[in-house]
N, C-alpha and C positions, 0 to 999 in steps of 0.2 A: 117914103115916110117911115117905113120899116127898117131901114139903114139908119135912119137918124134914131130910130129907138135902140137898136142895137147898140150904137157907139155911145148913147147915154146910159144903158144899163151897164156897160163894161167899165165907164167913168166910174159911176156909181161903186160897182163892185171893186175897183182899184183903190177908191178912197176909202172904202169899208175896211180894208186890210190894215192891221195896226202898222205903225211906221217901222216897228223893228223887224217885220217879217221880210225875209229876203227871198227872191226866186230860186228856185231848186235848180241844180244842176247834175244831181247824181244820176248817172245813165241806167236804163234798165238793167237790171242783173240779179244775183241771188246773194243774200245774206248767209255765210259760211258760218260764221259764228257771232254770237253778240251775249255779253255780260254785264251786269251791274255787281261791283264789289264794293264792300266798305273800305274806308282808308282812315287812317291815323296819323298824326304827324309824330315823328321820333320822338320829340320832347313833349308831346302831348297839346301842343297849342291848338290844334284844330283838327277837327273829323268832317266826315262827309262820305260821299258815294262815288265811284267812277263808272261811268257806262262806256263801254267800248266796243267795237264790232271790226270785223273784216268782211268786205263785200266784193263780189267779183263782178265786173262788168262783162255783159252779155256778148257784146261786139268785139272788144278786143281781148277778153281773158284776163285784163289787168285787175290787180288787187288795190283797193280804196281802203284806208284804215280811218276809221271815225272815232272820235273821242268827245265826252262831256262831262264837267263835273258838276257835281250837286252838293254843296257845302251843307253840314248842319248849323255851324255855328258863325258862318261868314267869313269872310277872308279880307284882308286889307288891301290897301292901295299898292299897287307894285308887285302882285302876286304874278305868278308865272307857272305855266304847264309846260312842260318838256317831255317828248316821247324820243326813246331811244331806239337802236338797232336798225337803222335804215340804210346802213353804209352798202348793202348786198344789191341794193336796187336803185335805179334812177328816179328821183322824185320829179314827176311830171308837174305839178302844181300843188300849192297849199290853200286850202279853201276854208271858208266857213259859211254856215247857212242857218238859217232858224227853221225853215220849214220845206218839207220835201215829200211828196208822197212815196217815193221809193226808199225813204229812210227807215233803215230797222225798227222795230216796233218799242223795243226798250227806250229810245231816245225821246227825251220831252221836248215838244215842238211849240215854238211860239215864245215871244217876250224873253227870249234868252239875253245874257250880257255879253256884249260882243268884246274882243281884245282890242286894243291899240295898236298891236304891232307883232308881226310874226318874223321869225330868222331862222335859218339854218346853219348850225355849226358842227364844228368836229367832222369837217370835211365831207359833210352831208349825211353823218351819221344820226343827228338829232334835229328835231324841229321843235323850237319853241313858240309859245304865245305868251304875250305880257297884256296885263289888265291893269289900267292905268286908274280903273274906277274898281271899287270893292263889290264883290259878289255876296249879297246879304243872306242871312238865314231865309231858306224858303225861295230863294231865287237859284238858277241854274245858268250855266254859260252856254252860248250858242253851241252848236255843234263844229267841231274843230276836224278837219279833213286835211288827209295825205293821200294824194293821188299818185301811185306809183306804176312802174312796169313790171311789177314784180308777179311771178306765178305761184309761189308757193311762200308759206307763211309759218311761223312758229312763236317762239316766246320773245316777247320784249318787256320793256319796262316804262311806265310812266311817271314821272316827278312833278310833285306839286310842292312849290316852294314860295313861303310866305313867312320868313324870319325863322322857319323852321322847315324840314322837309318830310313829306310822304312818298314813299317809294312803293309802286303798285305794280304787281306783275299783270303785263298785258299782252299784247300781240304786235308783231312786227314781222317784215319779210324776210326770207331766208332763202340763201343760194338755191339754184335749182339742183335737182340731183344729179344731172349731166355735168355741171359746173363742179360740184363736190368730187365727182369721179375723175374729172380731167385733172384736179388738184391733187388726188391722192396718186394717180398716175405720175404726174410730175415729181412729186415728193419721193416716190418709190425710184424713180429714176435717177434722182440726185443721190439719193441714198446707196443704190447699187453702184454708180459712179465713184463716190468716196468709198467704198468698201474695194472696189478693185484698185484704186490709187495705193491703198494701206496693204493690199495684198502683193503688188507689183515688186520684185526685187530692186534694191536700189541700184541706179545708174551707175557706171563705174566713171569716174573722172580721169580725164586724159592730161 
């Protein structure tokens, strides 16, 4: 009898959740940074705010990058959000969700407008979400997520495109310090080799 009541309660709870809400899959971890910043299209066509965050997973130490747009005056059909600067990391997955207990506090949860397509372009450096339906005033997008194997982060950009473009400074992966050191050593070795070639006396032709 008790088991039947539990099943019934779970069913009622499931049915009570709005259809737009999706199960969360952000692992336990720590929010390293989160910001909400205003944006305005270059031509003045639209305004709003962008919420973005970087989140470190406790188990893997990997970084996840989260984004959400909140238009002031709405956006039209075929609006696109593109985040750039991901070339230095492997993108493990591109996800979207509406509600999750682990989401950073600045994100608006529930009843978000979901994109209809997502793509990775420019050799894995950019991730884009396309919205076939408009996001009206007072609405917000679902949370857009890029899960990576990165351990370090720095400056990136988010572009909101809708007949006009708003370019907003945000966050993206950066190479590990050890990788930068190896790169610097490699460049130094090439420079030294080139210098030695220039200093060497010309060979006599027989």
